[in-house]
Every structure is written in C-alpha cells, then in structure tokens.
PATORSE-797132 format. One line per field, with one value per residue (C-alpha): residue number from 0; residue in one letter; x, y, z. Coordinates in Angstrom, 1 decimal. Layout:
BEGIN
num	(NUM; ...)
residu	(A; ...)
east	(X; ...)
north	(Y; ...)
up	(Z; ...)
***
This chain:
BEGIN
num	(0; 1; 2; 3; 4; 5; 6; 7; 8; 9; 10; 11; 12; 13; 14; 15; 16; 17; 18; 19; 20; 21; 22; 23; 24; 25; 26; 27; 28; 29; 30; 31; 32; 33; 34; 35; 36; 37; 38; 39; 40; 41; 42; 43; 44; 45; 46; 47; 48; 49; 50; 51; 52; 53; 54; 55; 56; 57; 58; 59; 60; 61; 62; 63; 64; 65; 66; 67; 68; 69; 70; 71; 72; 73; 74; 75; 76; 77; 78; 79; 80; 81; 82; 83; 84; 85; 86; 87; 88; 89; 90; 91; 92; 93; 94; 95; 96; 97; 98; 99; 100; 101; 102; 103; 104; 105; 106; 107; 108; 109; 110; 111; 112; 113; 114; 115; 116; 117; 118; 119; 120; 121; 122; 123; 124; 125; 126; 127; 128; 129; 130; 131; 132; 133; 134; 135; 136; 137; 138; 139; 140; 141; 142; 143; 144; 145; 146; 147; 148; 149; 150; 151; 152; 153; 154; 155; 156; 157; 158; 159; 160; 161; 162; 163; 164; 165; 166; 167; 168; 169; 170; 171; 172; 173; 174; 175; 176; 177; 178; 179; 180; 181; 182; 183; 184; 185; 186; 187; 188; 189; 190; 191; 192; 193; 194; 195; 196; 197; 198; 199; 200; 201; 202; 203; 204; 205; 206; 207; 208; 209; 210; 211; 212; 213; 214; 215; 216; 217; 218; 219; 220; 221; 222; 223; 224; 225; 226; 227; 228; 229; 230; 231; 232; 233; 234; 235; 236; 237; 238; 239; 240; 241; 242; 243; 244; 245; 246; 247; 248; 249; 250; 251; 252; 253; 254; 255; 256; 257; 258; 259; 260; 261; 262; 263; 264; 265; 266; 267; 268; 269; 270; 271; 272; 273; 274; 275; 276; 277; 278; 279; 280; 281)
residu	(X; X; X; X; X; X; X; X; X; X; X; X; X; X; X; X; X; X; X; X; X; X; X; X; X; X; X; X; X; X; X; X; X; X; X; X; X; X; X; X; X; X; X; X; X; X; X; X; X; X; X; X; X; X; X; X; X; X; X; X; X; X; X; X; X; X; X; X; X; X; X; X; X; X; X; X; X; X; X; X; X; X; X; X; X; X; X; X; X; X; X; X; X; X; X; X; X; X; X; X; X; X; X; X; X; X; X; X; X; X; X; X; X; X; X; X; X; X; X; X; X; X; X; X; X; X; X; X; X; X; X; X; X; X; X; X; X; X; X; X; X; X; X; X; X; X; X; X; X; X; X; X; X; X; X; X; X; X; X; X; X; X; X; X; X; X; X; X; X; X; X; X; X; X; X; X; X; X; X; X; X; X; X; X; X; X; X; X; X; X; X; X; X; X; X; X; X; X; X; X; X; X; X; X; X; X; X; X; X; X; X; X; X; X; X; X; X; X; X; X; X; X; X; X; X; X; X; X; X; X; X; X; X; X; X; X; X; X; X; X; X; X; X; X; X; X; X; X; X; X; X; X; X; X; X; X; X; X; X; X; X; X; X; X; X; X; X; X; X; X; X; X; X; X; X; X; X; X; X; X; X; X)
east	(16.7; 15.2; 12.5; 11.2; 8.3; 7.3; 10.2; 10.6; 13.1; 13.7; 16.4; 14.8; 11.6; 9.4; 9.4; 11.2; 9.9; 7.4; 5.2; 7.4; 6.9; 8.2; 10.1; 12.8; 13.5; 16.7; 17.0; 14.6; 15.0; 13.1; 13.0; 12.2; 10.5; 9.9; 10.9; 13.8; 13.5; 10.8; 13.0; 14.3; 18.1; 17.2; 15.9; 18.6; 21.2; 19.2; 19.6; 23.2; 23.8; 24.6; 21.7; 21.0; 19.0; 15.6; 12.5; 10.7; 12.5; 15.0; 16.4; 18.9; 20.3; 17.9; 19.8; 18.7; 20.7; 21.8; 23.4; 25.3; 29.1; 32.0; 31.5; 28.1; 30.0; 31.8; 27.8; 26.8; 27.7; 26.9; 26.9; 26.3; 25.2; 28.2; 31.3; 34.3; 37.7; 41.5; 41.8; 45.5; 45.3; 44.3; 41.1; 42.8; 44.8; 41.6; 40.0; 42.7; 42.8; 39.4; 39.3; 42.1; 39.8; 37.6; 38.7; 36.9; 39.1; 38.2; 36.3; 38.3; 39.0; 39.8; 36.5; 34.5; 35.9; 35.5; 31.8; 31.2; 33.3; 36.6; 39.1; 40.8; 40.8; 42.1; 45.6; 44.0; 43.9; 40.6; 40.9; 40.8; 37.3; 34.1; 31.3; 29.7; 32.8; 33.2; 29.5; 30.4; 33.7; 31.8; 29.4; 32.3; 33.8; 30.4; 30.8; 34.4; 33.8; 31.1; 28.2; 25.1; 23.0; 23.6; 22.3; 22.2; 21.6; 20.4; 22.8; 22.1; 22.1; 24.3; 24.7; 24.1; 21.5; 24.4; 26.1; 22.8; 21.8; 25.2; 24.6; 21.1; 22.2; 24.8; 22.4; 20.2; 23.1; 23.7; 19.8; 20.4; 23.4; 21.1; 21.8; 19.1; 19.2; 17.8; 17.3; 16.7; 15.6; 13.1; 13.7; 10.4; 11.7; 14.5; 12.2; 9.7; 12.4; 14.5; 12.4; 10.2; 8.4; 8.6; 7.4; 6.3; 7.8; 6.4; 6.9; 8.4; 5.6; 4.9; 2.0; 1.7; 3.9; 3.5; 5.1; 5.1; 2.5; 0.2; 0.4; -0.3; -3.4; -4.9; -5.4; -7.3; -6.7; -5.4; -6.8; -6.2; -5.5; -5.9; -5.8; -7.3; -8.1; -11.3; -12.1; -8.3; -7.5; -5.7; -8.3; -7.4; -9.7; -9.5; -11.3; -10.9; -9.0; -11.9; -14.3; -12.3; -14.7; -17.8; -15.9; -18.0; -15.4; -12.5; -13.8; -14.9; -11.2; -9.7; -12.0; -11.3; -7.8; -7.8; -6.1; -3.0; -1.7; -2.7; -1.5; -2.1; -1.6; -1.0; -0.3; 3.4; 4.7; 5.0; 1.4; 0.4; 2.5; 1.1; -2.5; -1.7; 0.6; -0.6; 3.1; 5.5; 8.6; 11.1)
north	(-37.1; -39.7; -42.0; -44.4; -46.8; -49.3; -49.6; -52.1; -53.0; -55.4; -55.9; -59.1; -60.8; -57.8; -55.0; -51.9; -49.7; -50.7; -49.0; -45.9; -43.8; -40.4; -38.5; -35.6; -33.4; -31.4; -28.4; -29.5; -29.8; -32.7; -33.7; -36.7; -35.5; -37.9; -39.1; -41.2; -44.7; -43.9; -45.0; -41.8; -42.7; -46.5; -44.5; -42.5; -45.3; -47.1; -44.0; -43.7; -47.3; -48.7; -51.0; -52.9; -55.8; -53.5; -54.4; -52.3; -49.8; -47.1; -45.2; -42.1; -40.4; -42.7; -46.0; -48.4; -47.8; -51.3; -51.4; -48.3; -48.5; -46.6; -43.6; -43.0; -41.5; -38.9; -37.5; -37.5; -35.8; -37.4; -35.4; -38.1; -36.9; -38.3; -36.9; -39.0; -37.5; -38.1; -36.6; -36.3; -34.3; -30.5; -29.7; -28.6; -31.7; -33.9; -32.0; -32.4; -36.1; -36.8; -34.5; -36.5; -39.7; -38.0; -37.8; -34.0; -31.1; -30.1; -26.9; -24.2; -25.4; -22.1; -20.6; -23.3; -23.0; -19.2; -19.6; -22.0; -19.9; -22.3; -20.6; -19.4; -22.8; -24.8; -25.5; -26.8; -30.5; -32.0; -33.6; -30.1; -29.1; -28.9; -31.0; -28.1; -27.4; -30.9; -30.8; -27.8; -29.3; -32.6; -30.5; -28.8; -32.3; -33.2; -30.4; -30.7; -32.5; -30.3; -33.0; -33.0; -34.5; -34.0; -36.1; -34.4; -36.0; -33.5; -31.0; -28.3; -30.6; -29.3; -25.9; -22.7; -20.1; -18.3; -21.3; -22.9; -20.0; -20.1; -23.6; -23.0; -20.3; -22.4; -25.0; -22.8; -21.6; -25.2; -25.3; -22.2; -23.9; -26.4; -29.3; -31.6; -32.2; -34.6; -33.6; -36.1; -34.3; -34.3; -30.6; -29.0; -25.6; -26.4; -28.6; -25.7; -23.3; -25.2; -27.9; -27.5; -30.7; -33.1; -36.5; -37.4; -40.8; -42.8; -46.6; -47.1; -45.5; -42.1; -40.9; -37.5; -35.8; -32.3; -28.7; -27.4; -24.4; -27.0; -29.2; -26.4; -24.9; -28.6; -28.2; -25.0; -21.2; -20.2; -17.8; -14.3; -13.3; -9.8; -7.8; -4.6; -2.8; -3.1; -1.3; -0.7; -4.5; -6.2; -8.6; -11.1; -12.6; -15.1; -15.8; -17.7; -15.8; -16.8; -15.1; -11.9; -9.9; -10.9; -10.3; -7.1; -6.8; -6.8; -4.5; -2.1; -2.2; -1.6; 1.6; 2.9; 2.4; 0.6; -2.8; -3.3; -6.4; -8.5; -11.4; -14.6; -18.1; -20.5; -24.2; -25.3; -28.5; -29.7; -29.3; -31.0; -33.9; -34.7; -34.5; -36.6; -39.4; -38.9; -38.6; -35.9; -35.2; -35.9)
up	(-10.9; -8.5; -9.0; -6.1; -6.7; -4.4; -2.5; 0.4; 2.7; 5.6; 8.1; 9.1; 8.3; 9.0; 6.5; 8.2; 5.3; 2.6; -0.2; -0.5; -3.5; -4.5; -7.2; -7.1; -9.4; -10.7; -8.4; -5.8; -2.0; -0.7; 2.7; 4.8; 8.1; 11.1; 14.4; 15.0; 14.0; 11.4; 8.4; 7.2; 7.2; 5.9; 3.0; 2.6; 2.7; 0.1; -2.1; -1.6; -2.4; 0.9; 1.1; -2.2; -1.3; -1.4; -3.3; -5.9; -8.0; -6.9; -9.6; -9.5; -12.5; -14.5; -13.4; -10.5; -7.4; -6.9; -10.4; -9.9; -10.1; -8.4; -10.5; -8.9; -6.0; -8.3; -8.9; -5.2; -2.0; 1.4; 4.8; 7.6; 10.9; 12.6; 11.0; 10.0; 9.8; 10.5; 13.9; 13.8; 10.5; 10.0; 8.5; 5.4; 5.2; 5.7; 2.9; 0.5; 1.2; 0.7; -2.5; -3.9; -4.1; -6.8; -10.4; -10.8; -10.0; -6.3; -5.6; -3.9; -0.2; 1.2; -0.5; 1.1; 4.6; 4.4; 3.8; 6.5; 8.9; 9.5; 7.3; 10.6; 11.8; 8.7; 10.2; 13.5; 14.0; 13.9; 17.2; 18.6; 16.7; 18.6; 17.6; 15.6; 13.9; 12.8; 11.7; 9.5; 8.1; 7.2; 5.1; 3.2; 2.6; 0.8; -1.5; -2.7; -5.8; -6.8; -6.7; -8.7; -5.7; -2.1; 0.9; 4.1; 7.3; 10.0; 8.5; 11.4; 14.3; 17.0; 15.5; 17.2; 15.6; 13.6; 12.2; 11.3; 9.5; 7.5; 6.8; 5.5; 3.4; 1.7; 1.3; -0.6; -2.7; -3.7; -4.9; -7.0; -8.7; -10.1; -7.3; -6.0; -2.3; -0.1; 3.7; 6.3; 9.7; 12.3; 12.6; 11.3; 11.1; 8.8; 6.6; 6.2; 5.4; 3.0; 1.4; -1.9; -0.7; 2.3; 3.2; 6.5; 7.4; 10.1; 10.8; 7.5; 5.7; 3.6; 5.5; 3.6; 0.9; -0.5; -0.2; 3.5; 2.5; 1.0; 3.9; 6.5; 4.3; 4.0; 7.8; 7.3; 8.1; 11.4; 13.9; 14.8; 18.4; 19.5; 23.0; 24.0; 27.4; 29.2; 32.1; 32.4; 32.0; 29.1; 27.5; 24.9; 22.2; 19.2; 16.0; 13.0; 10.0; 7.9; 10.4; 11.2; 8.8; 11.1; 14.5; 15.8; 18.3; 16.5; 13.8; 16.4; 17.9; 14.3; 13.7; 16.9; 16.9; 20.2; 19.3; 21.7; 19.7; 16.8; 15.3; 13.3; 14.6; 11.8; 12.5; 11.6; 10.1; 13.6; 14.1; 10.8; 11.5; 14.8; 13.2; 10.2; 12.0; 15.7; 16.8; 17.6; 15.8; 18.7)
***
C-alpha cells in the first residue's frame, strides 16, 4: 500500500526530514508519534501529494506520489487537524457539495452523521458548530467517497471522552473494512489503542518503529505495587514482575490473604518515547 525509502525533504537548505524508511500494508493502522514540529505533518503532506519536491522514493498504490494524477484523490481520504467548511452552509449541504467532487457514489450521509452523533444537527449551519462538532464533521467528510487509504491528523484533538470513543470506534470499523490508515498524533494513548505499528518521529528522523506492545516490552517488564497493613498502618511495597515469585513478603501476604491492594505498573508509550528520544510528547 505504502512504501517509503530514504525519504528526505527540506523547506530550506537544511533537511527537515531525512533517511525516513517504512512500509504500510493493507488494513494496517500506522501511527506517526512525536512532539509538535518533529516532522509528522510534513511526512503526511508528502504522502498525500502536497509536497512533491522530496528526495528518495515515496510510493502509494505502487506508484510514486510525485507522479500521481488527480484520480489519486479518489482513493484517499484526508482529515486535517483544522477543519475547512463553508460556514454559511449546513452540515448536510457541505457534505453533499464535497461528495459531488468525487466520481464515486457517496456513502450514506445520514448514516455517517448518525454514527458520529451529528444527525440531529445536520440542518444547522456550520458557523454554529463547536470546535469538536467541526472536527467530527471533518472526519465524516474524509469518509464520504469510501477511500481505500485514510490520512488522519490528530483525529481526537479537542473531543470529549465520549465523542473521542465514538471516533476511535469508527476508525477501527474502517480498519475492519480493509482500509489502511495513517494517524499523525502526539497522543500516546490513541496511538497505543489504535495503531498496529508506530514510528517515533523526532527532529525529522524515525527513532524507533515497531508495534506498541513490542516497544513497551523491549524496555523490560514493569513492577508490581502492593499494599498491606503493618501495625495498623497501610504500608506499600514494590518488586519487579520478574522477581515476584522471590518476594517473600508478597508471597506471605498472598498466602495469608492479607493484601489490601495489588496492581502492575508497566511503562506506556510515553515512557518509551522519552527513553528512546530523550524528549516528551507535548
């Protein structure tokens, strides 16, 4: 679906991104994870054909992106972080207009709006929409022509937990339908939940690339934290998961049924990102 080899791009004389290599298969959700200004959005713009003066090879659907024609946009869907609509038109009018720009028969607009929770507001002018509503409407716009490949830039940004959950469920439904999806984000929780693989992007370079699970496990096992009463006072202790069988106090508390609490504390993608890159995600 996507093959990127030795990609380099410069806004001026100094390379902004360089030596970028990765592949994305059909039905895969692939994430660019990194802080603002790392090069994530630039990579996305190269992939969708907005930046064509790159070096190296960037192929989508088996063809170099710089050589793609207008029909390329019949096959891809794009959800930028900042929505673009005709403010004086209603949501439905906007979607019907954008659907008319494609040769394909559009998906059912009412059904998409119902899924995303905007059906009751379809006759409302977009100028009256909140930021979160515009974000959800923008996602629907990207799905209208049933594209094979989706590019999502910070798809859950600005959404409350409920609408974020709806959005992520719809993304996973698109994956089940065989779509390939590129997600650009600095949200480590979204990346861990949605992505089959992630690439850590820092200063225009891919610092690590693997599944979220493998990246976490490469750091090593987490620790077990537990608490118990000692002389009437709650006491807490920890031990590595790999050493839990050798922790005499833990084994005693388990056998006597005197544990108050116990839970594991594994590293998350944010921890791994900071360890690999020495930088935070924000």
